N, CA, C and O of each residue as an XYZ file, in Angstrom:
192
protein
N      -7.809     29.316    -31.561
C      -7.186     27.440    -31.182
C      -5.451     28.258    -30.883
O      -4.923     29.265    -31.354
N      -4.902     26.989    -29.657
C      -3.863     27.925    -29.246
C      -2.684     26.716    -30.886
O      -3.003     25.670    -31.451
N      -1.294     27.688    -31.057
C      -0.352     26.875    -31.381
C       0.493     25.566    -30.374
O       0.775     25.396    -29.188
N       0.654     24.858    -31.628
C       1.672     23.863    -31.158
C       2.386     23.939    -30.376
O       2.315     23.097    -29.481
N       3.396     24.944    -30.313
C       4.391     25.678    -30.175
C       3.744     25.863    -28.232
O       4.350     25.246    -27.356
N       2.811     26.544    -27.960
C       1.733     27.196    -27.134
C       1.462     25.817    -25.814
O       1.536     25.941    -24.591
N       1.149     24.592    -26.610
C       0.554     23.464    -25.768
C       1.800     22.878    -25.891
O       2.399     23.263    -24.887
N       2.599     22.117    -26.583
C       3.831     21.543    -25.940
C       5.307     22.459    -24.907
O       6.369     21.989    -24.498
N       4.597     24.204    -24.759
C       5.113     24.484    -23.645
C       4.281     24.390    -22.090
O       4.670     24.819    -21.003
N       3.243     23.802    -22.367
C       2.713     23.964    -21.398
C       2.142     22.472    -20.853
O       1.355     22.416    -19.908
N       2.549     21.461    -21.446
C       3.027     20.137    -21.249
C       4.310     19.601    -20.638
O       4.629     18.646    -19.930
N       5.013     20.823    -21.332
C       6.328     20.710    -20.104
C       7.025     21.570    -18.895
O       8.054     21.347    -18.256
N       6.333     22.345    -18.844
C       5.395     22.310    -17.378
C       5.070     21.911    -16.463
O       5.391     21.830    -15.277
N       4.035     21.520    -17.418
C       3.196     21.101    -15.822
C       4.013     19.280    -15.729
O       4.179     18.824    -14.598
N       4.511     18.282    -17.145
C       5.372     17.550    -16.889
C       6.657     17.611    -15.302
O       7.092     16.778    -14.507
N       6.875     19.448    -15.584
C       8.334     19.365    -14.269
C       7.283     19.729    -13.034
O       7.561     19.206    -11.955
N       6.023     20.633    -13.090
C       5.506     20.764    -11.392
C       5.306     19.452    -11.225
O       5.400     19.340    -10.002
N       5.080     18.329    -11.678
C       3.863     16.585    -11.602
C       5.867     16.442    -11.070
O       5.955     15.979     -9.933
N       7.065     16.714    -11.624
C       8.286     16.147    -11.453
C       8.456     16.941     -9.404
O       9.024     16.527     -8.394
N       7.840     17.841     -9.637
C       8.605     18.328     -8.253
C       7.959     17.608     -6.846
O       7.053     16.831     -6.544
N       8.853     18.257     -6.308
C       8.660     17.559     -4.548
C       7.979     17.821     -4.295
O       7.148     16.921     -4.177
N       7.593     18.929     -4.001
C       6.739     20.241     -3.504
C       5.047     19.442     -4.146
O       4.001     19.565     -3.510
N       5.131     18.800     -5.255
C       3.660     18.320     -5.368
C       3.318     17.234     -4.766
O       3.342     16.218     -5.461
N       2.813     17.072     -3.014
C       2.329     16.476     -2.480
C       0.849     15.739     -2.540
O       0.342     14.617     -2.545
N       0.556     16.942     -2.576
C      -1.547     16.954     -2.338
C      -1.452     16.018     -3.349
O      -0.706     16.130     -4.321
N      -2.351     14.910     -3.087
C      -2.989     13.639     -3.882
C      -3.608     14.539     -5.215
O      -3.281     14.590     -6.401
N      -4.720     15.253     -4.362
C      -6.098     16.532     -5.356
C      -5.147     17.193     -6.661
O      -5.316     17.058     -7.873
N      -4.098     17.949     -5.914
C      -3.569     18.642     -6.903
C      -3.105     17.712     -7.865
O      -3.524     18.000     -8.986
N      -2.103     16.289     -7.819
C      -1.106     15.825     -8.272
C      -2.369     15.636     -9.252
O      -2.382     16.359    -10.249
N      -3.434     14.730     -9.064
C      -4.618     13.978     -9.612
C      -4.979     15.600    -11.222
O      -4.707     15.558    -12.422
N      -5.455     16.409    -10.623
C      -5.304     17.745    -11.435
C      -4.410     17.469    -12.558
O      -4.650     16.920    -13.634
N      -3.624     17.828    -12.216
C      -2.891     17.856    -12.881
C      -2.174     17.307    -14.621
O      -1.924     17.795    -15.723
N      -2.061     15.385    -13.548
C      -2.419     14.644    -14.600
C      -3.932     13.827    -15.756
O      -4.162     13.110    -16.730
N      -4.468     14.542    -14.811
C      -5.669     15.312    -16.065
C      -5.202     15.805    -17.507
O      -5.186     15.388    -18.666
N      -4.783     17.074    -16.679
C      -4.570     18.137    -17.827
C      -3.744     18.200    -18.578
O      -3.728     18.863    -19.615
N      -2.503     17.138    -17.920
C      -1.326     16.499    -19.187
C      -1.751     15.885    -19.613
O      -1.783     16.358    -20.749
N      -2.274     14.903    -19.655
C      -3.042     13.642    -20.557
C      -3.891     14.178    -21.229
O      -4.068     13.508    -22.247
N      -4.707     15.308    -21.184
C      -5.792     15.922    -21.984
C      -4.792     16.671    -23.247
O      -5.002     16.714    -24.459
N      -3.274     17.403    -22.182
C      -2.918     17.788    -24.093
C      -1.892     17.016    -24.610
O      -1.314     17.426    -25.617
N      -1.536     15.880    -24.054
C      -1.284     14.507    -25.246
C      -2.226     14.926    -25.833
O      -2.030     15.850    -26.623
N      -3.614     14.381    -25.649
C      -4.534     13.315    -26.390
C      -4.617     15.004    -27.477
O      -5.356     15.036    -28.461
N      -4.094     15.758    -27.231
C      -5.153     17.102    -28.470
C      -3.669     17.006    -29.447
O      -3.694     17.342    -30.631
N      -2.497     16.542    -28.827
C      -1.106     16.732    -29.967
C      -1.407     15.732    -30.894
O      -1.420     15.798    -32.123
N      -1.727     14.484    -29.895
C      -2.555     13.492    -30.455
C      -2.413     12.724    -31.964
O      -1.751     11.933    -32.635
N      -3.994     13.931    -31.917
C      -4.709     13.577    -33.474
C      -4.522     14.950    -33.836
O      -5.252     15.374    -34.731
N      -3.585     15.828    -33.254
C      -3.357     16.778    -34.486
C      -2.221     15.761    -35.196
O      -2.632     15.609    -36.346
N      -1.430     15.274    -35.089
C       0.202     14.599    -35.844
C      -1.088     12.867    -36.774
O      -0.679     12.218    -37.737
N      -2.172     12.666    -36.238
C      -2.471     11.416    -36.947
C      -3.376     11.857    -38.416
O      -3.752     10.981    -39.196
């Protein structure tokens, strides 16, 4: 299992990628959005 720091680092990376102006292709944006959402759920569950 990955550490919380590793997951947070990936989450922040994806957040920055989604905010980048070059991320215009809708399919890619959706994929990153779903992955980002899944990482957020993992972080929430670990802190409940």
